[in-house]
C-alpha beads as a LAMMPS data file, in Angstrom:
LAMMPS data file: protein, C-alpha beads

158 atoms
157 bonds

1 atom types
1 bond types

-500.0 500.0 xlo xhi
-500.0 500.0 ylo yhi
-500.0 500.0 zlo zhi

Masses

1 110.0

Atoms # bond

1 1 1 349.022 -59.710 104.646
2 1 1 350.469 -63.161 105.160
3 1 1 353.978 -63.681 106.455
4 1 1 355.536 -67.099 106.185
5 1 1 359.121 -68.132 106.596
6 1 1 360.811 -68.495 103.247
7 1 1 360.972 -72.297 103.373
8 1 1 357.177 -72.601 103.947
9 1 1 356.159 -70.521 100.943
10 1 1 354.796 -72.293 97.971
11 1 1 352.973 -71.340 94.863
12 1 1 349.789 -72.850 96.305
13 1 1 349.742 -70.451 99.259
14 1 1 348.880 -66.942 98.116
15 1 1 348.241 -63.952 100.301
16 1 1 345.802 -61.207 99.444
17 1 1 347.384 -57.779 99.313
18 1 1 345.799 -54.381 98.624
19 1 1 342.156 -53.392 98.296
20 1 1 339.436 -54.712 96.076
21 1 1 337.679 -52.478 93.590
22 1 1 334.511 -52.544 95.706
23 1 1 336.376 -51.297 98.780
24 1 1 337.959 -48.455 96.817
25 1 1 334.613 -47.433 95.268
26 1 1 332.912 -47.388 98.683
27 1 1 335.687 -45.171 100.067
28 1 1 335.358 -42.810 97.073
29 1 1 331.576 -42.655 97.538
30 1 1 331.956 -41.789 101.231
31 1 1 334.457 -39.030 100.418
32 1 1 332.090 -37.699 97.729
33 1 1 329.142 -37.562 100.122
34 1 1 331.245 -35.761 102.735
35 1 1 332.409 -33.260 100.105
36 1 1 328.815 -32.567 99.014
37 1 1 327.932 -31.686 102.601
38 1 1 331.107 -29.744 103.424
39 1 1 331.612 -27.535 100.343
40 1 1 328.423 -25.423 100.627
41 1 1 329.061 -24.892 104.340
42 1 1 332.646 -23.883 103.600
43 1 1 331.578 -21.390 100.931
44 1 1 329.034 -19.818 103.274
45 1 1 331.576 -19.667 106.097
46 1 1 334.189 -18.114 103.783
47 1 1 331.785 -15.363 102.661
48 1 1 330.947 -14.533 106.293
49 1 1 334.643 -14.554 107.168
50 1 1 335.484 -12.123 104.354
51 1 1 332.638 -9.829 105.434
52 1 1 333.894 -9.895 109.023
53 1 1 337.448 -9.275 107.828
54 1 1 336.323 -6.283 105.766
55 1 1 334.300 -4.910 108.668
56 1 1 337.195 -5.146 111.113
57 1 1 339.551 -3.679 108.499
58 1 1 337.208 -0.719 107.967
59 1 1 336.746 -0.233 111.728
60 1 1 340.508 -0.275 112.244
61 1 1 341.047 2.150 109.380
62 1 1 338.402 4.520 110.744
63 1 1 340.128 4.433 114.131
64 1 1 343.446 5.097 112.410
65 1 1 341.894 8.044 110.533
66 1 1 340.645 9.419 113.847
67 1 1 344.137 9.154 115.335
68 1 1 345.619 10.799 112.228
69 1 1 343.190 13.711 112.639
70 1 1 344.283 14.200 116.248
71 1 1 348.011 13.738 115.577
72 1 1 348.099 16.062 112.561
73 1 1 345.639 18.554 114.052
74 1 1 343.471 18.589 110.931
75 1 1 340.054 17.320 109.939
76 1 1 340.014 13.990 108.101
77 1 1 337.141 12.959 105.856
78 1 1 336.676 9.268 105.084
79 1 1 334.734 8.535 101.892
80 1 1 333.269 5.154 100.939
81 1 1 332.524 4.521 97.269
82 1 1 331.275 1.593 95.221
83 1 1 333.395 1.261 92.071
84 1 1 333.497 -1.730 89.726
85 1 1 331.576 -3.822 92.231
86 1 1 334.151 -3.176 94.973
87 1 1 333.877 -0.924 98.012
88 1 1 336.804 1.488 98.210
89 1 1 337.654 3.710 101.155
90 1 1 339.508 7.003 100.678
91 1 1 340.940 8.948 103.601
92 1 1 341.424 12.301 101.892
93 1 1 345.190 11.898 101.728
94 1 1 345.609 11.281 105.467
95 1 1 346.038 7.534 104.886
96 1 1 346.436 5.292 101.859
97 1 1 343.110 4.246 100.292
98 1 1 341.946 0.671 100.877
99 1 1 339.755 -1.723 98.908
100 1 1 337.525 -3.984 100.978
101 1 1 337.365 -7.738 100.192
102 1 1 335.506 -8.812 97.068
103 1 1 332.788 -10.544 99.107
104 1 1 331.541 -7.095 100.185
105 1 1 329.336 -5.855 97.365
106 1 1 327.744 -2.793 98.902
107 1 1 327.154 -0.550 101.859
108 1 1 324.411 1.598 103.288
109 1 1 324.665 4.715 105.367
110 1 1 326.422 7.965 104.754
111 1 1 329.221 7.754 102.211
112 1 1 331.373 10.085 104.320
113 1 1 332.561 10.107 107.913
114 1 1 334.436 13.120 109.200
115 1 1 336.761 13.390 112.168
116 1 1 337.599 16.782 113.654
117 1 1 341.008 17.846 114.934
118 1 1 339.980 16.647 118.386
119 1 1 339.105 13.176 117.025
120 1 1 335.375 13.740 117.365
121 1 1 332.869 12.738 114.728
122 1 1 331.654 15.641 112.649
123 1 1 328.086 14.654 113.560
124 1 1 326.043 15.130 116.713
125 1 1 324.421 11.710 116.248
126 1 1 325.757 8.224 115.612
127 1 1 326.934 7.653 112.032
128 1 1 325.838 4.150 110.966
129 1 1 327.493 2.176 108.166
130 1 1 326.314 -1.251 107.041
131 1 1 328.396 -3.561 104.838
132 1 1 326.551 -6.124 102.700
133 1 1 327.931 -9.414 101.338
134 1 1 326.953 -11.276 98.166
135 1 1 324.695 -13.557 100.225
136 1 1 322.914 -10.596 101.833
137 1 1 324.631 -10.941 105.210
138 1 1 325.190 -7.592 106.922
139 1 1 327.689 -6.289 109.450
140 1 1 327.296 -2.802 110.870
141 1 1 329.633 -0.106 112.084
142 1 1 328.708 2.912 114.165
143 1 1 330.850 6.000 114.623
144 1 1 329.708 7.729 117.805
145 1 1 329.801 11.525 118.242
146 1 1 332.906 11.049 120.406
147 1 1 334.622 9.386 117.426
148 1 1 334.650 5.845 118.807
149 1 1 334.087 3.115 116.208
150 1 1 331.985 0.061 117.134
151 1 1 330.971 -2.830 114.909
152 1 1 328.627 -5.784 115.254
153 1 1 327.255 -8.704 113.239
154 1 1 323.735 -7.290 113.029
155 1 1 321.903 -4.824 110.822
156 1 1 322.065 -2.227 113.600
157 1 1 324.551 -1.872 116.424
158 1 1 323.405 -0.938 119.923

Bonds

1 1 1 2
2 1 2 3
3 1 3 4
4 1 4 5
5 1 5 6
6 1 6 7
7 1 7 8
8 1 8 9
9 1 9 10
10 1 10 11
11 1 11 12
12 1 12 13
13 1 13 14
14 1 14 15
15 1 15 16
16 1 16 17
17 1 17 18
18 1 18 19
19 1 19 20
20 1 20 21
21 1 21 22
22 1 22 23
23 1 23 24
24 1 24 25
25 1 25 26
26 1 26 27
27 1 27 28
28 1 28 29
29 1 29 30
30 1 30 31
31 1 31 32
32 1 32 33
33 1 33 34
34 1 34 35
35 1 35 36
36 1 36 37
37 1 37 38
38 1 38 39
39 1 39 40
40 1 40 41
41 1 41 42
42 1 42 43
43 1 43 44
44 1 44 45
45 1 45 46
46 1 46 47
47 1 47 48
48 1 48 49
49 1 49 50
50 1 50 51
51 1 51 52
52 1 52 53
53 1 53 54
54 1 54 55
55 1 55 56
56 1 56 57
57 1 57 58
58 1 58 59
59 1 59 60
60 1 60 61
61 1 61 62
62 1 62 63
63 1 63 64
64 1 64 65
65 1 65 66
66 1 66 67
67 1 67 68
68 1 68 69
69 1 69 70
70 1 70 71
71 1 71 72
72 1 72 73
73 1 73 74
74 1 74 75
75 1 75 76
76 1 76 77
77 1 77 78
78 1 78 79
79 1 79 80
80 1 80 81
81 1 81 82
82 1 82 83
83 1 83 84
84 1 84 85
85 1 85 86
86 1 86 87
87 1 87 88
88 1 88 89
89 1 89 90
90 1 90 91
91 1 91 92
92 1 92 93
93 1 93 94
94 1 94 95
95 1 95 96
96 1 96 97
97 1 97 98
98 1 98 99
99 1 99 100
100 1 100 101
101 1 101 102
102 1 102 103
103 1 103 104
104 1 104 105
105 1 105 106
106 1 106 107
107 1 107 108
108 1 108 109
109 1 109 110
110 1 110 111
111 1 111 112
112 1 112 113
113 1 113 114
114 1 114 115
115 1 115 116
116 1 116 117
117 1 117 118
118 1 118 119
119 1 119 120
120 1 120 121
121 1 121 122
122 1 122 123
123 1 123 124
124 1 124 125
125 1 125 126
126 1 126 127
127 1 127 128
128 1 128 129
129 1 129 130
130 1 130 131
131 1 131 132
132 1 132 133
133 1 133 134
134 1 134 135
135 1 135 136
136 1 136 137
137 1 137 138
138 1 138 139
139 1 139 140
140 1 140 141
141 1 141 142
142 1 142 143
143 1 143 144
144 1 144 145
145 1 145 146
146 1 146 147
147 1 147 148
148 1 148 149
149 1 149 150
150 1 150 151
151 1 151 152
152 1 152 153
153 1 153 154
154 1 154 155
155 1 155 156
156 1 156 157
157 1 157 158
């Protein structure tokens, strides 16, 4: 940008202002290349994030079901079901049912987890649950015989 005092301006002196078409097209091309690299990574990250969110939500809900069993002095059965492509979790009336995020398309493991009045798992062994995303990524939960809920970002939790 050129700045001249008013008395020195003439029609012969012109200043260039703005960007040329070439400069704008180069900037658009750079933004396009960055978008091509970033969008697939973002989509993959978002799917993993939703799977992690669903796993932590399920782990928290299982812990809440365990506490409800102890507080109400009654057994609570948690049932996982796959309906209309969504994983739903029912707590047998002890808690409101939840629907896990849409990125979670399936699960493996027992469809039920039971907590006794003492908050213990109804099983003498670990109860594994594995949540699966659309991309095939898995997160696992384990309910120990003592009723503690652990989760990890692997197919099996230690």
